[in-house]
Each structure stands twice: as C-alpha cells, then as structure tokens.
A tleap script that builds the chain and sets N, CA, C and O, in Angstrom:
source leaprc.protein.ff14SB
mol = sequence {
  NMET GLN GLU ALA GLN ARG LEU GLU PHE ARG
  VAL GLU ALA PHE ASN VAL THR ASN SER THR
  ARG PHE ARG SER PRO GLY LEU ASN LEU ASN
  SER LEU ASN THR PHE GLY LEU ILE THR GLN
  SER GLU ASP ALA ARG VAL MET GLN PHE ALA
  LEU LYS TYR VAL CPHE
}
set mol.1.N position { 148.535 114.503 87.962 }
set mol.1.CA position { 147.207 115.006 88.022 }
set mol.1.C position { 146.235 113.910 88.204 }
set mol.1.O position { 146.344 112.879 87.540 }
set mol.2.N position { 145.256 114.081 89.101 }
set mol.2.CA position { 144.299 113.064 89.458 }
set mol.2.C position { 143.002 113.379 88.768 }
set mol.2.O position { 142.544 114.521 88.796 }
set mol.3.N position { 142.386 112.361 88.134 }
set mol.3.CA position { 141.035 112.523 87.517 }
set mol.3.C position { 139.962 112.349 88.504 }
set mol.3.O position { 140.148 111.618 89.477 }
set mol.4.N position { 138.856 112.965 88.325 }
set mol.4.CA position { 137.695 112.866 89.156 }
set mol.4.C position { 136.946 111.530 88.817 }
set mol.4.O position { 136.757 111.183 87.651 }
set mol.5.N position { 136.554 110.842 89.836 }
set mol.5.CA position { 135.801 109.588 89.666 }
set mol.5.C position { 134.577 109.615 90.504 }
set mol.5.O position { 134.576 110.200 91.587 }
set mol.6.N position { 133.533 108.998 90.035 }
set mol.6.CA position { 132.346 108.908 90.912 }
set mol.6.C position { 131.533 107.653 90.464 }
set mol.6.O position { 131.684 107.126 89.361 }
set mol.7.N position { 130.693 107.238 91.377 }
set mol.7.CA position { 129.789 106.101 91.185 }
set mol.7.C position { 128.362 106.593 91.306 }
set mol.7.O position { 128.000 107.167 92.332 }
set mol.8.N position { 127.592 106.399 90.353 }
set mol.8.CA position { 126.128 106.856 90.355 }
set mol.8.C position { 125.222 105.620 90.481 }
set mol.8.O position { 125.408 104.625 89.779 }
set mol.9.N position { 124.256 105.703 91.374 }
set mol.9.CA position { 123.282 104.662 91.453 }
set mol.9.C position { 121.877 105.257 91.315 }
set mol.9.O position { 121.548 106.262 91.946 }
set mol.10.N position { 121.035 104.600 90.454 }
set mol.10.CA position { 119.764 105.204 90.112 }
set mol.10.C position { 118.722 104.061 90.338 }
set mol.10.O position { 118.961 102.898 90.013 }
set mol.11.N position { 117.555 104.460 90.912 }
set mol.11.CA position { 116.433 103.519 91.084 }
set mol.11.C position { 115.180 104.203 90.498 }
set mol.11.O position { 114.880 105.348 90.835 }
set mol.12.N position { 114.451 103.487 89.615 }
set mol.12.CA position { 113.182 104.010 89.105 }
set mol.12.C position { 112.123 102.959 89.357 }
set mol.12.O position { 112.338 101.768 89.132 }
set mol.13.N position { 111.003 103.405 89.817 }
set mol.13.CA position { 109.866 102.466 90.126 }
set mol.13.C position { 108.611 103.060 89.602 }
set mol.13.O position { 108.377 104.266 89.681 }
set mol.14.N position { 107.779 102.162 89.045 }
set mol.14.CA position { 106.404 102.549 88.511 }
set mol.14.C position { 105.393 101.595 89.106 }
set mol.14.O position { 105.615 100.388 89.203 }
set mol.15.N position { 104.271 102.180 89.503 }
set mol.15.CA position { 103.235 101.395 90.110 }
set mol.15.C position { 103.749 100.639 91.300 }
set mol.15.O position { 103.599 99.420 91.385 }
set mol.16.N position { 104.369 101.368 92.243 }
set mol.16.CA position { 104.969 100.811 93.415 }
set mol.16.C position { 103.966 100.045 94.264 }
set mol.16.O position { 104.313 99.014 94.842 }
set mol.17.N position { 102.750 100.518 94.351 }
set mol.17.CA position { 101.722 99.797 95.200 }
set mol.17.C position { 101.150 98.609 94.533 }
set mol.17.O position { 100.368 97.873 95.136 }
set mol.18.N position { 101.529 98.383 93.244 }
set mol.18.CA position { 101.050 97.235 92.453 }
set mol.18.C position { 99.507 97.202 92.312 }
set mol.18.O position { 98.895 96.138 92.228 }
set mol.19.N position { 98.922 98.389 92.290 }
set mol.19.CA position { 97.440 98.449 92.147 }
set mol.19.C position { 97.033 98.262 90.656 }
set mol.19.O position { 97.806 98.531 89.737 }
set mol.20.N position { 95.818 97.803 90.479 }
set mol.20.CA position { 95.303 97.590 89.138 }
set mol.20.C position { 94.941 98.867 88.434 }
set mol.20.O position { 94.191 99.694 88.952 }
set mol.21.N position { 95.476 99.017 87.261 }
set mol.21.CA position { 95.178 100.204 86.432 }
set mol.21.C position { 94.627 99.723 85.122 }
set mol.21.O position { 95.355 99.162 84.303 }
set mol.22.N position { 93.340 99.938 84.914 }
set mol.22.CA position { 92.616 99.404 83.690 }
set mol.22.C position { 92.921 100.275 82.499 }
set mol.22.O position { 93.123 101.484 82.612 }
set mol.23.N position { 92.950 99.610 81.324 }
set mol.23.CA position { 93.058 100.410 80.073 }
set mol.23.C position { 91.663 100.860 79.655 }
set mol.23.O position { 90.669 100.542 80.308 }
set mol.24.N position { 91.614 101.552 78.630 }
set mol.24.CA position { 90.322 102.116 78.121 }
set mol.24.C position { 89.427 100.969 77.654 }
set mol.24.O position { 89.946 99.939 77.223 }
set mol.25.N position { 88.102 101.108 77.722 }
set mol.25.CA position { 87.206 100.125 77.227 }
set mol.25.C position { 87.190 100.003 75.724 }
set mol.25.O position { 87.555 100.961 75.042 }
set mol.26.N position { 86.790 98.884 75.174 }
set mol.26.CA position { 86.718 98.672 73.722 }
set mol.26.C position { 85.717 99.712 73.088 }
set mol.26.O position { 84.610 99.927 73.580 }
set mol.27.N position { 86.170 100.309 72.010 }
set mol.27.CA position { 85.339 101.368 71.361 }
set mol.27.C position { 84.934 100.987 69.932 }
set mol.27.O position { 84.366 101.802 69.205 }
set mol.28.N position { 85.215 99.807 69.557 }
set mol.28.CA position { 84.897 99.342 68.163 }
set mol.28.C position { 83.466 98.857 68.117 }
set mol.28.O position { 83.119 97.818 68.677 }
set mol.29.N position { 82.604 99.674 67.401 }
set mol.29.CA position { 81.215 99.326 67.300 }
set mol.29.C position { 80.921 98.040 66.514 }
set mol.29.O position { 79.868 97.421 66.662 }
set mol.30.N position { 81.911 97.659 65.660 }
set mol.30.CA position { 81.691 96.415 64.848 }
set mol.30.C position { 81.915 95.182 65.700 }
set mol.30.O position { 81.485 94.091 65.325 }
set mol.31.N position { 82.581 95.328 66.842 }
set mol.31.CA position { 82.808 94.142 67.719 }
set mol.31.C position { 81.897 94.187 68.902 }
set mol.31.O position { 82.305 94.610 69.984 }
set mol.32.N position { 80.674 93.764 68.728 }
set mol.32.CA position { 79.698 93.873 69.795 }
set mol.32.C position { 80.045 92.996 71.015 }
set mol.32.O position { 79.560 93.247 72.118 }
set mol.33.N position { 80.865 91.992 70.813 }
set mol.33.CA position { 81.223 91.161 71.969 }
set mol.33.C position { 82.095 91.846 73.031 }
set mol.33.O position { 82.065 91.518 74.217 }
set mol.34.N position { 82.864 92.807 72.539 }
set mol.34.CA position { 83.859 93.497 73.433 }
set mol.34.C position { 83.582 94.964 73.575 }
set mol.34.O position { 84.292 95.639 74.320 }
set mol.35.N position { 82.563 95.510 72.883 }
set mol.35.CA position { 82.265 96.973 72.912 }
set mol.35.C position { 81.971 97.402 74.361 }
set mol.35.O position { 81.113 96.807 75.013 }
set mol.36.N position { 82.648 98.389 74.850 }
set mol.36.CA position { 82.398 98.907 76.186 }
set mol.36.C position { 82.984 98.091 77.273 }
set mol.36.O position { 82.822 98.470 78.433 }
set mol.37.N position { 83.667 96.982 77.013 }
set mol.37.CA position { 84.233 96.103 78.031 }
set mol.37.C position { 85.701 96.461 78.204 }
set mol.37.O position { 86.384 96.816 77.243 }
set mol.38.N position { 86.184 96.361 79.460 }
set mol.38.CA position { 87.606 96.505 79.722 }
set mol.38.C position { 88.184 95.128 79.784 }
set mol.38.O position { 87.857 94.336 80.668 }
set mol.39.N position { 89.043 94.844 78.845 }
set mol.39.CA position { 89.661 93.521 78.725 }
set mol.39.C position { 91.129 93.490 79.021 }
set mol.39.O position { 91.706 92.403 79.005 }
set mol.40.N position { 91.799 94.625 79.296 }
set mol.40.CA position { 93.227 94.643 79.558 }
set mol.40.C position { 93.569 95.590 80.669 }
set mol.40.O position { 92.785 96.484 80.987 }
set mol.41.N position { 94.675 95.421 81.242 }
set mol.41.CA position { 95.160 96.353 82.280 }
set mol.41.C position { 96.604 96.749 82.014 }
set mol.41.O position { 97.303 96.060 81.271 }
set mol.42.N position { 97.058 97.831 82.598 }
set mol.42.CA position { 98.447 98.231 82.401 }
set mol.42.C position { 99.399 97.342 83.116 }
set mol.42.O position { 98.979 96.457 83.862 }
set mol.43.N position { 100.675 97.547 82.914 }
set mol.43.CA position { 101.759 96.658 83.491 }
set mol.43.C position { 101.697 96.693 85.002 }
set mol.43.O position { 101.328 97.691 85.620 }
set mol.44.N position { 102.064 95.593 85.552 }
set mol.44.CA position { 102.205 95.489 87.033 }
set mol.44.C position { 103.393 96.323 87.504 }
set mol.44.O position { 103.887 97.187 86.780 }
set mol.45.N position { 103.833 96.056 88.707 }
set mol.45.CA position { 104.956 96.777 89.243 }
set mol.45.C position { 106.206 96.613 88.408 }
set mol.45.O position { 106.561 95.508 87.996 }
set mol.46.N position { 106.878 97.749 88.162 }
set mol.46.CA position { 108.092 97.772 87.386 }
set mol.46.C position { 109.141 98.510 88.136 }
set mol.46.O position { 108.942 99.657 88.534 }
set mol.47.N position { 110.285 97.856 88.341 }
set mol.47.CA position { 111.457 98.530 89.013 }
set mol.47.C position { 112.652 98.379 88.140 }
set mol.47.O position { 112.834 97.364 87.469 }
set mol.48.N position { 113.495 99.431 88.154 }
set mol.48.CA position { 114.670 99.448 87.307 }
set mol.48.C position { 115.852 99.963 88.158 }
set mol.48.O position { 115.698 100.953 88.873 }
set mol.49.N position { 116.970 99.339 88.094 }
set mol.49.CA position { 118.160 99.774 88.838 }
set mol.49.C position { 119.290 99.987 87.860 }
set mol.49.O position { 119.449 99.231 86.902 }
set mol.50.N position { 120.086 101.035 88.108 }
set mol.50.CA position { 121.238 101.297 87.254 }
set mol.50.C position { 122.458 101.681 88.102 }
set mol.50.O position { 122.332 102.295 89.162 }
set mol.51.N position { 123.576 101.322 87.630 }
set mol.51.CA position { 124.838 101.668 88.305 }
set mol.51.C position { 125.873 102.134 87.261 }
set mol.51.O position { 126.183 101.393 86.328 }
set mol.52.N position { 126.378 103.295 87.407 }
set mol.52.CA position { 127.275 103.904 86.402 }
set mol.52.C position { 128.600 104.398 87.126 }
set mol.52.O position { 128.575 105.068 88.159 }
set mol.53.N position { 129.681 104.024 86.521 }
set mol.53.CA position { 131.042 104.466 86.959 }
set mol.53.C position { 131.535 105.501 85.984 }
set mol.53.O position { 131.734 105.212 84.804 }
set mol.54.N position { 131.733 106.694 86.469 }
set mol.54.CA position { 132.202 107.796 85.654 }
set mol.54.C position { 133.665 108.151 86.033 }
set mol.54.O position { 133.994 108.403 87.192 }
set mol.55.N position { 134.499 108.155 85.007 }
set mol.55.CA position { 135.938 108.479 85.211 }
set mol.55.C position { 136.461 109.343 84.146 }
set mol.55.O position { 137.638 109.704 84.167 }
savepdb mol mol.pdb
quit
C-alpha cells in the first residue's frame, strides 16, 4: 500500500509596495512635546516563505 505524499509551498507578503503607513498621533495631553505628532510608522515590507512536506 502506498501512502499519499505532497509538498506544500506558501508565500505571505504584507505591505508589498513598501509604502509608509503612519501610526496614530500621540494622544497624551500631559506630554505637550509629542501631543498630536506622528512619531512612528508601521513595519516595512514583510515577506514569509514556508515549505511543508506531508506524508
């Protein structure tokens, strides 16, 4: 009897165009130096590859 075997390949990509995505502005009223300013951005391009052998 022969068992089924297969190879799976997966690719996931986020922010493929590598465009800037800003985070929310500072909302802390006690910090007047950064209140209302955008000081951070989201992650740059992220790609993930996976290979799985199923038997």
